[in-house]
C-alpha positions as CSV (number, residue, x, y, z in Angstrom):
1,M,89.7,-57.5,178.2
2,A,90.3,-57.5,174.5
3,R,87.4,-56.8,172.2
4,D,86.7,-59.3,169.4
5,I,86.5,-57.9,166.0
6,K,83.1,-58.8,164.6
7,A,81.1,-57.5,161.7
8,I,78.3,-55.3,163.0
9,Q,75.0,-56.5,161.7
10,C,71.6,-54.9,161.9
11,P,69.7,-56.6,164.8
12,K,66.5,-56.5,162.7
13,C,67.4,-57.5,159.2
14,G,71.0,-58.6,159.5
15,S,72.4,-56.1,157.0
16,I,76.0,-54.9,157.5
17,F,75.4,-51.7,155.6
18,K,75.0,-48.9,158.0
19,Q,75.6,-45.2,158.6
20,E,77.2,-43.9,161.9
21,I,75.0,-41.1,163.1
22,K,77.1,-40.4,166.2
23,P,79.8,-42.3,168.1
24,E,78.8,-46.0,168.3
25,F,75.3,-45.2,167.1
26,Y,74.3,-46.5,163.7
27,R,71.3,-46.5,161.2
28,C,70.7,-49.5,159.0
29,Q,70.7,-48.4,155.4
30,N,68.5,-51.3,154.5
31,C,65.6,-51.0,157.0
32,Q,66.4,-47.7,158.7
33,T,66.7,-49.4,162.2
34,E,68.8,-47.3,164.7
35,Y,71.1,-49.2,167.1
36,F,74.2,-48.7,169.3
37,L,77.1,-50.8,170.8
38,D,78.0,-51.1,174.4
39,S,81.8,-51.0,174.7
40,D,81.9,-53.6,177.4
41,D,79.3,-55.9,176.1
42,T,78.6,-57.7,172.9
43,H,74.9,-56.8,172.9
44,V,73.5,-54.7,170.3
45,Y,70.6,-52.4,171.3
46,H,68.3,-51.2,168.7
47,H,65.5,-48.7,168.3
48,H,63.2,-48.7,165.2
49,E,60.3,-46.5,164.5
50,R,58.1,-47.1,161.4
51,A,57.7,-44.0,159.3
52,K,54.3,-42.4,159.7
53,P,52.3,-42.0,156.5
54,V,51.8,-38.4,155.3
55,Q,48.4,-37.2,156.4
56,S,46.0,-35.9,153.7
57,S,42.6,-34.3,153.9
58,A,41.6,-36.0,150.7
59,P,39.6,-39.3,151.0
60,P,41.3,-42.5,150.0
61,V,41.8,-42.8,146.3
62,N,40.2,-45.6,144.4
63,P,43.0,-47.0,142.1
64,K,40.3,-47.9,139.5
65,L,38.9,-44.4,139.4
66,P,41.0,-43.2,136.3
67,V,39.7,-46.1,134.3
68,Y,36.1,-45.3,135.2
69,V,36.6,-41.6,134.2
70,L,38.1,-42.6,130.8
71,I,35.2,-45.0,130.1
72,G,32.7,-42.3,131.1
73,A,34.2,-39.7,128.9
74,V,34.2,-41.9,125.8
75,A,30.6,-42.9,126.5
76,F,29.6,-39.3,126.8
77,I,31.2,-38.2,123.5
78,A,29.6,-41.2,121.7
79,I,26.2,-40.3,123.1
80,V,26.5,-36.6,122.0
81,Y,27.7,-37.5,118.5
82,I,24.9,-40.0,117.9
83,T,22.3,-37.6,119.3
84,T,23.6,-34.8,117.0
85,M,23.5,-37.0,113.9
86,L,19.9,-38.1,114.7
87,L,18.7,-34.6,115.3
88,Q,20.4,-33.1,112.2
89,P,18.0,-32.6,109.2
90,K,18.5,-35.0,106.4
91,K,20.2,-33.6,103.3
92,S,19.1,-34.5,99.8
93,A,21.5,-36.2,97.5
94,T,22.0,-33.0,95.5
95,N,23.3,-31.1,98.6
96,S,25.7,-33.7,99.9
97,Y,28.7,-32.3,98.1
98,I,31.2,-29.6,99.1
99,T,30.8,-26.5,97.0
100,Y,34.1,-25.3,95.4
101,K,34.4,-21.8,94.1
102,P,37.5,-21.0,91.9
103,R,38.9,-17.5,91.2
104,R,36.6,-15.1,89.3
105,S,37.3,-14.8,85.6
106,Y,37.0,-11.3,84.2
107,Q,36.1,-10.6,80.6
108,S,35.4,-6.8,80.1
109,S,36.0,-3.6,82.0
110,F,35.1,0.1,81.9
111,V,36.1,3.3,83.8
112,Y,33.5,6.0,84.4
113,T,32.9,8.9,86.8
114,N,30.3,8.6,89.5
115,T,28.0,11.6,89.1
116,A,27.2,11.8,92.8
117,T,30.7,11.7,94.2
118,G,32.9,12.7,91.2
119,D,35.2,9.8,91.9
120,P,36.4,7.4,89.1
121,V,34.9,3.9,89.3
122,Y,36.4,0.8,87.7
123,L,33.6,-1.5,86.5
124,R,34.6,-5.1,85.6
125,M,32.4,-8.0,84.4
126,G,33.4,-11.3,85.8
127,V,32.2,-14.9,85.9
128,D,32.2,-17.2,88.9
129,Y,32.4,-20.9,88.3
130,I,30.7,-22.9,91.0
131,D,31.5,-26.6,91.1
132,K,28.3,-28.5,92.0
133,G,29.9,-31.9,92.1
134,N,29.3,-35.0,89.9
135,G,30.8,-33.1,86.9
136,K,28.2,-30.3,87.1
137,S,28.9,-26.6,87.5
138,E,27.1,-23.3,87.3
139,Q,28.2,-19.8,86.1
140,E,27.4,-16.5,87.8
141,L,27.9,-13.2,86.0
142,H,28.8,-10.3,88.2
143,A,29.2,-6.6,87.7
144,Q,31.9,-5.5,90.2
145,F,32.4,-1.8,91.0
146,N,35.6,-0.6,92.6
147,N,36.7,3.0,93.5
148,A,39.7,3.7,91.4
149,M,41.1,6.1,93.9
150,D,41.7,3.4,96.6
151,G,40.5,0.1,95.1
152,K,37.8,-0.4,97.7
153,L,34.8,-2.5,96.6
154,I,31.7,-0.4,96.1
155,A,29.3,-3.1,94.9
156,D,29.3,-6.6,93.5
157,R,26.0,-7.2,91.6
158,L,24.8,-10.5,90.2
159,M,23.5,-10.2,86.6
160,T,20.5,-12.3,85.9
161,D,20.3,-12.2,82.1
162,E,20.6,-15.9,81.2
163,S,22.0,-15.3,77.7
164,M,24.8,-13.1,78.9
165,R,25.6,-15.4,81.8
166,N,25.8,-18.6,79.7
167,N,27.6,-17.0,76.7
168,R,30.1,-14.9,78.7
169,C,29.4,-11.9,76.4
170,S,31.9,-9.1,76.6
171,L,30.4,-5.6,76.8
172,T,31.1,-2.5,74.7
173,F,30.4,0.9,76.2
174,K,29.6,4.4,74.9
175,I,29.2,7.6,76.8
176,Y,26.6,10.0,75.5
177,S,26.8,12.3,78.5
178,P,28.3,12.0,82.0
179,D,25.0,10.5,83.3
180,M,24.0,8.6,80.1
181,V,26.2,5.6,79.5
182,Y,25.1,2.5,77.5
183,A,26.6,-0.9,76.9
184,I,25.9,-3.6,74.4
185,G,26.3,-7.3,75.2
186,C,25.8,-10.4,73.1
187,N,25.2,-8.2,70.1
188,S,21.5,-7.7,71.0
189,V,21.3,-6.8,74.7
190,L,21.2,-3.0,75.6
191,L,22.2,-2.1,79.1
192,Q,22.3,1.3,80.8
193,L,24.9,2.2,83.4
194,D,23.5,4.1,86.4
195,T,26.5,6.3,87.1
196,R,25.0,7.6,90.4
197,N,24.1,4.3,92.0
198,N,26.7,2.1,90.3
199,R,24.3,-0.3,88.7
200,L,24.1,-2.0,85.3
201,T,20.5,-2.7,84.0
202,D,19.1,-4.5,81.0
203,V,16.9,-1.9,79.2
204,T,16.4,-3.6,75.9
205,Q,12.7,-4.2,76.3
206,S,11.9,-0.9,78.1
207,T,13.8,1.2,75.5
208,F,12.3,-0.2,72.3
209,K,8.8,-1.3,73.5
210,D,7.1,1.8,72.2
211,Y,8.4,1.4,68.6
212,P,6.1,-0.8,66.5
213,K,8.8,-1.3,63.9
214,L,10.8,-3.2,66.5
215,S,7.9,-5.3,67.7
216,S,9.4,-8.4,66.1
217,G,12.3,-8.1,68.5
218,V,15.9,-6.9,68.3
219,A,18.3,-9.0,66.3
220,K,21.5,-6.8,66.5
221,L,22.7,-3.6,68.1
222,D,25.8,-1.5,67.2
223,F,27.1,1.8,68.5
224,D,27.7,4.4,65.7
225,Y,30.9,6.2,66.5
226,S,30.4,9.0,63.9
227,K,27.1,10.1,65.4
228,P,25.6,9.8,68.9
229,M,23.2,7.0,67.9
230,I,22.7,3.2,68.0
231,N,22.2,1.1,64.9
232,V,19.3,-1.3,65.4
233,M,18.3,-4.3,63.3
234,N,15.0,-6.0,64.0
235,N,14.3,-9.7,63.6
236,E,13.0,-9.1,60.1
237,G,16.4,-7.7,59.0
238,E,15.4,-4.1,58.8
239,T,17.9,-1.4,60.1
240,F,17.0,1.7,62.1
241,Y,18.8,4.5,63.9
242,Y,18.1,5.3,67.5
243,F,19.3,8.6,69.3
244,P,19.3,7.9,73.1
245,A,19.6,11.6,74.0
246,V,16.3,12.6,72.3
247,K,14.7,9.1,72.3
248,K,14.1,9.1,68.6
249,L,14.1,6.1,66.1
250,V,14.4,6.8,62.4
251,D,14.5,4.7,59.3
252,T,17.1,6.2,57.1
253,Q,20.6,7.8,57.2
254,T,19.2,11.0,55.8
255,E,16.8,11.3,58.7
256,A,19.7,10.4,61.1
257,D,21.9,13.2,59.6
258,K,19.1,15.7,60.0
259,I,18.6,14.9,63.7
260,W,22.4,15.0,64.3
261,K,22.7,18.5,62.8
262,Q,19.7,19.7,64.9
263,I,21.3,18.5,68.1
264,Y,24.9,19.4,67.5
265,N,24.7,22.4,65.3
266,A,27.1,24.4,67.4
267,R,29.4,21.6,68.3
268,R,33.2,21.9,68.1
269,Y,35.3,18.8,68.1
270,F,38.8,17.5,67.2
271,E,40.0,14.7,65.0
272,F,43.1,13.4,63.2
273,G,42.9,13.8,59.5
274,Y,44.4,15.5,56.5
275,M,43.3,18.8,55.0
276,G,45.0,18.3,51.6
277,D,43.9,16.1,48.7
278,Y,43.2,12.5,49.5
279,F,45.5,11.4,46.7
280,D,48.6,13.5,47.8
281,D,51.8,11.4,47.9
282,N,53.0,13.0,51.2
283,K,49.8,12.8,53.3
284,V,50.5,13.4,57.0
285,N,48.5,13.2,60.2
286,Q,47.1,16.5,61.2
287,L,45.3,17.4,64.4
288,L,42.2,19.2,63.2
289,E,39.7,21.5,64.9
290,V,36.3,21.0,63.3
291,K,33.4,23.5,63.7
292,Y,30.0,23.0,62.1
293,I,28.7,26.2,60.5
294,K,24.9,25.9,60.5
295,G,24.2,28.7,58.0
296,A,26.6,27.2,55.4
297,D,25.7,23.6,56.4
298,Q,29.3,22.6,56.3
299,N,32.3,21.9,58.6
300,L,35.1,24.4,59.0
301,K,38.4,22.8,59.7
302,R,41.7,24.2,61.1
303,D,45.1,22.5,61.6
304,L,45.6,23.0,65.3
305,T,49.3,22.0,65.3
306,P,50.8,23.0,61.9
307,G,54.2,21.4,61.1
308,R,54.0,18.9,63.9
309,K,54.7,15.2,63.0
310,Y,52.6,12.5,64.6
311,F,53.2,8.7,64.7
312,G,50.1,6.5,65.2
313,P,48.1,9.3,66.9
314,A,44.7,9.0,68.5
315,I,42.4,11.2,70.5
316,I,41.6,9.6,73.9
317,Y,39.5,12.4,75.4
318,Q,37.9,15.7,74.3
319,D,35.2,18.2,75.4
320,E,34.7,21.8,74.6
321,N,37.8,22.9,76.6
322,N,39.9,19.8,77.0
323,L,41.8,17.6,74.6
324,M,44.0,14.6,75.3
325,I,45.9,12.5,72.7
326,V,48.2,9.5,72.7
327,V,51.1,9.2,70.1
328,N,53.9,6.8,69.4
329,T,57.2,8.4,70.4
330,T,59.0,7.2,67.3
331,A,58.2,5.6,63.9
332,A,59.6,2.3,65.0
333,P,57.3,-0.7,65.5
334,D,55.8,-1.0,69.0
335,P,57.5,2.0,70.5
336,P,56.6,3.6,73.9
337,M,53.5,5.8,73.8
338,S,53.1,9.4,75.1
339,I,49.9,10.7,76.7
340,Q,49.6,14.4,76.2
341,K,47.2,17.2,77.0
342,I,46.8,19.8,74.2
343,D,45.7,23.4,74.5
344,T,42.5,23.6,72.5
345,E,43.3,27.2,71.3
346,T,47.0,27.2,70.6
347,G,47.7,23.5,70.0
348,K,50.6,23.6,72.5
349,I,51.4,20.6,74.7
350,L,50.4,21.5,78.2
351,W,51.9,18.4,79.7
352,A,52.9,14.8,78.8
353,L,53.2,11.7,80.9
354,P,56.4,9.6,80.8
355,P,56.4,7.3,77.7
356,D,55.3,3.8,78.4
357,K,54.0,0.7,76.6
358,F,50.3,0.1,77.1
359,Y,46.9,-0.2,75.5
360,L,44.4,2.5,76.4
361,S,40.7,1.7,76.7
362,Q,38.9,4.7,78.1
363,V,39.6,8.2,79.6
364,V,37.1,10.1,81.6
365,K,37.1,13.5,83.4
366,C,36.7,13.2,87.2
367,K,37.0,15.6,90.1
368,Q,40.7,14.7,90.6
369,G,41.5,15.3,86.9
370,Y,41.4,12.4,84.5
371,A,41.0,8.6,85.0
372,I,42.8,6.5,82.3
373,E,42.0,2.8,81.9
374,Y,45.0,0.9,80.6
375,R,46.4,-2.6,80.0
376,K,49.9,-3.8,79.4
377,D,51.2,-6.7,77.3
378,E,53.1,-9.9,78.2
379,E,56.3,-8.0,79.0
380,A,54.5,-6.6,82.0
381,D,52.5,-9.8,82.6
382,Y,49.3,-8.2,81.5
383,V,48.9,-5.9,84.5
384,H,46.0,-3.5,84.1
385,G,44.1,-0.8,86.0
386,V,43.3,2.9,86.2
387,M,45.7,5.8,86.4
388,V,44.3,9.0,88.0
389,V,46.1,12.1,86.7
390,S,45.6,15.7,87.9
391,D,44.7,18.6,85.6
392,S,48.3,19.6,85.8
393,G,49.6,16.2,84.7
394,K,50.7,14.7,88.0
395,L,50.0,11.0,88.6
396,I,47.9,11.0,91.7
397,H,47.2,7.3,92.0
398,N,47.7,4.1,90.0
399,Y,45.1,1.4,90.8
400,Q,47.0,-1.5,89.2
401,L,45.9,-5.1,89.2
402,S,47.7,-8.3,88.2
403,R,46.8,-10.5,85.3
404,T,44.5,-12.7,87.3
405,E,42.8,-10.0,89.3
């Protein structure tokens, strides 16, 4: 008997889309019902099993649970924020701003040797501007101490003198001995540098309190660079002369000369001058050795380097056995400069650093050799710092800072 050709439909959903899984056995691609055909019958037999749900140990999930969690989290954050604000102490109107602190502005510097360690120290005076808000600001004056060998900060001390802080006064320094260094600020403030503990202290009152002639107060102070003394003017316009080394105050230049001769009667020192007549047409710079002869009450001078020509010379360091000078390398305007160490007996050049353009402020003896404070001009963007040079003239370290540092 011939078999009719009919479209085979799923007995469950009627779909004709199927997959043959073995001869005359099919799976409906729509509802997954399995069925087969009898070759002698037109019946379709089917078998369908509903897929079992995957078993899970977790309890049934509430579809609204994520919403509840989100609402709870927001509520918790809000409660914590409100509680924190309520418990926070109230701030006054003057403290409600944000403090802004710009870069420190430096105004004067000085290199010296720490008498406890022997290391060179770079002291810089700087002002901090603190923005207080509402157009108001405050100034803080700081004495900053750095080790010139490695640049590490030793101390940063706040200066409390109101006049110096408000007027941003630069300081001038003078060394009377390795452990006796003074500075003058604002023309009338005397400060002493503690070279052991790296501290700068106002000693104006304590230094002059025992002198009745200064009871009216100090109007002006000046370092005298021809003698180891300080010129002092009181508020009545009277001038006096103070010797820190012996703590003596005198009224006249004659008395000052007498004290100087008593203290330095055997002193030998060096200077640039001219041994000939002042009115000579061909005056030249001469490096002179000067010895004070006490019996004759006069200075004996000797040309240490006869025949040598100097351009713009200056002595930058001297003691009984050491002498350092700086000279222009040529007669041209603004030439490079040469730092040289001179033999104090023969006048020979022991060594010279490579010529360079800079301004020298201070040279001190340290355990490494010499510490030389310098500053360069606009061609080098005003870099500055301290060069440490050995006794043999070798550059050991250059603690260099940029213009804004």
